[in-house]
C-alpha positions in Angstrom: 0.0 0.0 0.0 1.3 3.4 -0.9 1.0 6.5 1.2 2.0 10.2 1.3 3.3 11.8 4.5 2.0 15.3 5.1 2.1 17.8 7.9 -0.9 19.8 9.1 -0.1 22.5 11.8 3.0 20.7 13.0 1.3 17.2 13.1 2.2 14.5 10.8 -0.4 12.5 9.0 -0.3 9.7 6.4 -2.7 9.9 3.5 -3.5 6.9 1.3 -2.5 7.5 -2.3 -4.5 5.3 -4.7 -2.5 6.3 -7.7 0.7 4.7 -6.6 -0.7 1.3 -5.7 1.2 -1.6 -7.3 -1.5 -4.0 -8.5 -1.2 -7.7 -7.8 0.5 -9.4 -10.7 0.2 -13.2 -10.7 3.5 -13.5 -12.7 5.4 -12.0 -9.7 3.9 -14.4 -7.2 6.0 -17.5 -6.6 4.1 -20.8 -6.9 5.3 -23.3 -4.4 4.0 -26.8 -4.6 5.3 -29.7 -2.5 4.7 -33.3 -2.9 6.4 -36.0 -0.8 8.4 -35.3 2.2 7.9 -31.7 3.4 11.3 -31.0 4.7 12.7 -29.8 1.4 13.6 -26.2 2.1 14.3 -23.7 -0.6 15.7 -20.2 -0.2 15.1 -17.7 -3.0 17.3 -14.5 -3.1 17.2 -11.9 -5.8 20.5 -10.2 -6.6 21.0 -7.4 -9.1 22.2 -9.8 -11.8 20.4 -13.1 -11.0 17.8 -15.0 -8.9 19.6 -17.5 -6.6 17.8 -20.6 -5.3 19.2 -22.9 -2.7 17.5 -26.2 -2.0 18.6 -28.1 1.0 18.7 -31.8 0.0 20.8 -33.4 2.6 21.8 -37.1 2.0 20.9 -36.8 -1.7 23.4 -37.2 -4.5 23.2 -35.1 -7.6 22.2 -38.2 -9.6 19.0 -38.5 -7.4 17.9 -34.9 -8.2 16.4 -33.5 -11.4 16.1 -29.8 -12.3 13.8 -29.0 -15.3 12.3 -25.8 -16.7 9.2 -25.3 -18.7 10.0 -22.4 -21.0 6.8 -22.1 -23.0 3.7 -21.0 -21.2 4.1 -21.3 -17.5 7.8 -20.4 -17.0 8.0 -23.0 -14.2 11.2 -24.4 -12.7 10.7 -27.9 -11.3 13.0 -29.6 -8.8 12.3 -33.2 -8.0 14.0 -36.3 -6.7 13.8 -39.3 -4.5 15.3 -40.0 -1.1 15.5 -43.7 -0.5 15.5 -45.3 3.0 18.5 -47.4 3.9 18.4 -51.1 3.6 17.2 -52.4 7.0 18.5 -55.7 8.4 15.5 -57.7 9.7 17.6 -58.7 12.8 17.9 -55.0 13.9 15.4 -53.5 16.3 14.6 -49.8 15.5 13.5 -47.6 18.4 13.2 -44.5 16.4 13.5 -43.6 12.7 13.1 -39.8 12.2 14.7 -39.5 8.7 12.2 -38.9 5.9 12.2 -40.7 2.6 10.2 -40.8 -0.6 9.8 -38.6 -3.6 9.6 -34.9 -3.6 8.6 -32.3 -6.2 8.8 -28.5 -6.0 7.4 -26.2 -8.7 8.4 -22.5 -8.7 6.9 -20.0 -11.1 9.7 -17.8 -12.4 9.4 -14.0 -12.9 9.3 -12.3 -16.3 12.9 -11.2 -16.0 14.3 -14.7 -15.8 16.6 -15.7 -18.7 15.1 -19.2 -19.1 17.8 -20.5 -21.5 20.7 -19.6 -19.2 19.7 -21.4 -16.0 22.5 -23.3 -14.2 22.4 -25.7 -11.4 25.2 -27.1 -9.1 25.1 -29.4 -6.1 27.6 -29.4 -3.2 27.4 -30.9 0.2 23.6 -31.6 -0.1 22.8 -28.0 -1.2 21.5 -27.5 -4.7 22.2 -24.0 -6.1 20.2 -22.9 -9.1 21.3 -19.6 -10.7 18.7 -17.8 -12.9 20.2 -14.8 -14.7 18.0 -11.8 -15.1 17.3 -9.7 -18.2 15.8 -6.3 -18.4 12.0 -6.5 -18.8 10.7 -4.4 -21.6 8.3 -1.8 -20.4 5.2 -1.2 -22.5 5.3 1.8 -24.8 3.1 4.6 -23.4 1.7 7.2 -25.8 -0.1 10.4 -24.8 -3.5 10.9 -26.3 -4.6 14.4 -26.9 -8.0 15.3 -25.5 -10.2 17.2 -27.9 -13.1 19.4 -27.2 
């Protein structure tokens, strides 16, 4: 919400300014979808030159993780994989097993300024880093219309 600060007789007031409201744009909202175990955490940081995603996928190898991008239409980045449980010996007695296992899937809708064909991914020590370079978004041409009458 936008506002204007003004002073009346030494008192400060805030007036709502409806002309500077930034309308909700669904392309700017991140779509997060999780299937499978819910402890896949993703941090998303926007730097001046790129969007940086860090997915915390402890105990996963890069061969068990897939990063895909849908360029046409939805502009969606998909991170998926599978965490398998360890082979259990039937002679062992488990008292607690708190590690999660199974498949996971995360979909993230990318903003308009993402360079879809230059996305890179790297994995080190269980942390997947996805770098999405940014491009300048073209602003629509605005033309003044003369009012007659």
